[in-house]
C-alpha positions in Angstrom: -15.1 1.7 -7.4 -12.0 0.4 -8.5 -8.5 -0.6 -6.5 -5.4 -0.6 -8.6 -2.1 -1.6 -7.2 0.5 1.5 -8.0 3.3 -0.3 -6.3 3.9 -3.8 -4.5 7.3 -3.8 -3.8 8.4 -2.5 0.0 11.4 -0.7 1.1 13.7 -2.7 -1.4 12.0 -3.0 -5.2 12.4 -5.2 -8.0 14.8 -4.7 -9.6 17.2 -3.3 -6.9 20.4 -1.7 -7.9 23.3 -3.6 -7.6 21.1 -7.1 -7.0 22.1 -10.3 -8.5 19.0 -12.2 -7.4 16.7 -13.9 -10.0 14.1 -11.6 -9.4 16.0 -8.6 -10.2 17.5 -10.2 -13.3 14.4 -11.0 -14.5 13.0 -7.6 -13.9 15.8 -5.9 -15.6 15.2 -8.2 -18.6 11.3 -8.1 -19.0 11.2 -4.3 -17.7 7.1 -4.7 -16.7 4.9 -5.9 -14.4 4.8 -8.8 -12.9 8.5 -8.8 -13.0 8.9 -5.2 -12.0 7.9 -4.1 -8.6 7.9 -0.3 -7.5 7.4 1.2 -4.3 4.2 0.7 -2.0 1.1 2.2 -2.9 -2.7 1.8 -3.6 -5.1 3.9 -5.5 -9.1 3.8 -5.5 -10.6 4.9 -8.5 -13.8 6.8 -8.1 -12.6 8.8 -5.1 -9.4 9.3 -6.9 -7.6 8.4 -3.4 -4.2 7.5 -2.9 -2.7 5.4 0.1 0.7 6.1 0.6 3.2 8.0 -2.0 6.5 6.1 -2.5 9.2 7.7 -4.5 7.9 5.9 -7.7 4.5 7.5 -7.6 4.9 9.8 -10.3 5.9 7.1 -12.9 3.0 5.1 -10.8 0.6 7.6 -11.9 1.8 7.9 -15.3 1.6 4.3 -16.0 -1.9 3.9 -14.6 -3.1 7.5 -16.8 -4.2 9.0 -13.4 -3.9 12.6 -13.9 -5.2 14.1 -10.7 -5.1 13.0 -7.1 -8.4 14.2 -4.9 -7.2 12.7 -1.5 -4.4 10.9 0.0 -4.1 8.7 3.3 -0.9 8.1 4.9 -0.4 4.6 6.9 2.7 5.3 8.8 6.0 7.7 8.4 8.6 5.3 7.0 10.1 6.8 3.6 9.3 3.8 1.3 5.6 5.3 1.9 6.1 8.9 2.3 9.2 10.0 0.3 7.0 10.8 -2.8 5.3 13.5 -1.1 6.5 16.1 -3.8 3.8 14.5 -6.3 1.2 17.2 -4.7 3.4 20.0 -5.9 3.1 18.8 -9.4 -0.4 17.3 -9.0 -2.4 20.5 -9.9 0.0 22.8 -12.2 -1.1 23.1 -15.9 1.2 26.0 -17.3 0.0 25.4 -20.5 -3.6 26.2 -19.7 -4.9 29.5 -21.0 -6.1 31.2 -18.6 -3.9 29.8 -16.2 -5.6 27.4 -13.6 -5.0 25.4 -10.7 -6.8 22.7 -9.5 -8.4 22.1 -6.1 -6.0 21.2 -3.4 -5.5 17.3 -2.5 -7.0 16.7 0.9 -4.1 14.9 2.9 -5.3 12.9 6.0 -3.1 11.8 8.9 -4.4 9.8 11.4 -3.4 10.6 14.7 0.0 9.1 15.3 0.8 9.5 11.6 0.5 13.5 12.5 2.4 13.4 15.7 5.4 11.2 13.7 5.1 13.7 11.1 6.5 16.4 12.9 9.3 14.2 14.3 10.5 12.4 11.0 11.9 13.1 7.5 10.8 16.8 7.9 7.2 15.3 6.7 5.4 18.0 8.7 7.7 20.9 7.1 7.0 19.4 3.8 3.6 19.8 3.9 3.4 22.9 5.2 5.1 24.1 2.2 2.9 22.5 0.3 -0.2 24.0 1.9 1.3 27.5 1.6 1.7 26.8 -1.9 -2.3 25.8 -2.2 -1.6 22.4 -3.3 -2.8 20.4 -0.2 -5.2 20.6 2.6 -3.9 18.9 5.8 -6.4 17.1 7.9 -5.4 15.6 11.3 -7.6 12.9 12.4 -8.0 11.5 15.8 -8.4 7.7 16.3 -12.1 6.6 15.2 -12.7 9.4 12.8 -14.1 8.4 9.6 -13.7 10.2 6.4 -16.4 9.8 3.9 -15.7 10.7 0.4 -17.9 10.9 -3.2 -17.0 7.7 -5.4 -17.6 9.9 -8.4 -20.7 8.8 -9.3 -22.7 10.5 -5.8 -22.1 7.4 -3.7 -20.2 7.4 -0.6 -16.9 6.0 0.3 -15.8 5.7 3.9 -12.4 5.0 5.1 -11.6 4.3 8.8 -8.1 4.0 10.2 -7.2 1.8 12.6 -4.1 1.0 14.3 -2.3 -2.1 13.9 -0.2 -3.8 17.1 2.8 -1.8 16.0 0.7 1.4 17.2 2.5 4.0 15.1 1.0 2.2 12.0 -2.5 2.4 10.7 -4.4 0.1 8.5 -7.7 1.3 6.8 -11.0 -0.3 6.6 -12.8 0.9 3.5 -16.8 0.8 2.8 -18.7 1.1 -0.3 -21.8 0.0 -2.3 -22.1 -2.8 0.2 -18.8 -4.0 0.0 -15.8 -3.7 2.8 -12.2 -4.1 2.2 -9.3 -4.4 4.9 -6.1 -2.8 4.0 -2.8 -2.8 5.9 0.4 -1.5 4.0 3.1 -2.6 6.0 4.2 -3.7 9.5 2.0 -6.6 11.0 4.1 -7.7 13.5 1.9 -9.0 17.0 -1.5 -8.2 15.0 -4.2 -10.1 16.0 -7.3 -9.0 13.9 -10.1 -7.8 15.8 -13.6 -9.1 15.5 -15.1 -6.0 13.9 -12.7 -6.2 11.2 -13.2 -9.8 10.6 -14.9 -11.0 7.1 -14.5 -8.6 4.7 -14.9 -8.9 1.2 -11.2 -8.0 0.3 -8.1 -8.0 2.5 -5.2 -6.0 1.3 -1.7 -7.2 3.5 1.7 -6.9 3.3 3.7 -10.3 2.7 6.4 -10.0 5.7 9.4 -11.8 5.9 10.0 -15.1 3.7 11.2 -17.4 6.2 10.3 -19.8 3.8 9.8 -20.4 0.0 6.0 -20.5 -0.3 6.2 -22.8 -3.1 8.4 -25.2 -1.8 8.8 -24.7 1.7 12.6 -24.3 1.6 14.1 -22.5 4.4 15.4 -19.2 3.3 16.0 -17.5 6.4 17.8 -18.5 9.4 15.4 -19.2 12.4 17.1 -16.8 15.1 17.0 -14.0 12.4 17.0 -10.7 14.4 14.1 -9.4 12.4 11.9 -11.7 13.4 11.6 -9.7 16.6 10.2 -6.8 14.9 8.8 -8.1 11.7 5.9 -10.6 11.0 6.8 -13.9 8.9 4.8 -14.7 5.9 3.7 -17.9 8.0 2.4 -15.6 10.8 0.6 -13.3 8.0 -1.1 -16.5 6.5 -2.2 -17.0 10.3 -3.7 -13.5 10.2 -5.1 -14.0 7.1 -7.1 -17.0 8.3 -8.0 -15.1 11.4 -9.4 -12.4 9.3 -11.4 -14.5 7.1 -11.7 -12.3 3.8 -13.4 -13.7 0.8 -10.3 -12.8 -1.0 -7.0 -11.7 -0.2 -4.3 -10.0 -2.2 -0.6 -10.2 -0.4 1.7 -6.8 -1.5 4.9 -5.2 -0.3 7.3 -8.1 -1.5 10.7 -7.3 -1.0 13.1 -8.0 -3.7 15.7 -9.6 -1.1 13.7 -13.0 -0.9 13.9 -13.4 -4.6 10.2 -14.0 -5.2 9.9 -14.8 -9.0 6.5 -14.3 -10.4 7.0 -18.0 -11.2 7.6 -19.0 -7.6 4.5 -16.8 -6.3 2.2 -18.4 -9.1 3.1 -22.1 -7.8 2.5 -20.9 -4.0 -1.0 -19.6 -5.2 -2.0 -23.3 -6.8 -0.5 -24.6 -3.3 -3.0 -22.3 -1.4 -6.0 -23.2 -3.7 -5.5 -27.0 -3.1 -5.5 -26.1 0.4 -8.7 -24.2 -0.1 -7.3 -20.6 0.7 -7.9 -17.9 -1.7 -4.6 -16.0 -1.1 -3.0 -14.2 -4.0 -0.3 -12.2 -4.6 -0.6 -8.8 -6.2 1.3 -7.1 -8.8 1.9 -3.3 -10.3 -1.0 -2.2 -12.1 -3.2 -4.9 -10.8 -7.1 -3.5 -10.8 -9.7 -5.0 -8.5 -13.3 -4.2 -9.2 -15.2 -3.8 -5.9 
């Protein structure tokens, strides 16, 4: 199985329209990864599984040469993670095929609270009902503790177990395949204390949170009493969670444009972590991790 980062931005992508940050300037100039960060999304090659569908997913699939989504899991209802759900309508139609045919519907898995929130926010449930009517998705509502097992394309199992984070409308996922274990949380780590059952995975994939300080130089970026700290984890808190989780390797994603994190800054931060004996690296669009 191969994990591919479809997009490593957050609610704000890089470049951001109208922004004059160095990160956005460089992204416009370079026009490609690692300078450009599109909306959050992860793809598992093998089971052909996507976690979350940002507004950018159609462009991401084209870039990655992915021609079909077999299954989708949603981590939570926020628009930067769900607004690209129309991809299911375009996923399986091939009007030029002779005779005309449609691929099987995409299995869409909604963890327990996500299914509840989908009925409340952004007309997510209504959209999925429409796509079900069209025959392009099949929705599965999960109960906390449920495990979904998929084929990796070679006859081996991939198991996915959603788990609630401290902000309990948001889910992370424990993924097991071939004796390896991956812990992935797409967003919203505020207040999370990694439980013993999730510790020491082979790979952890976690959101950056708020860059209170420049991770390379230590220079303060945000004022200490910023109101966002009441509801969002800082990057320093994320690092503390990473240390508690104890993964063999950790990749940080969901990097917001507003913090002006250029690839050069993040590369220096990686060297700083390496010098401290921490295997913490920053993901970029298109990065592939063999599992």
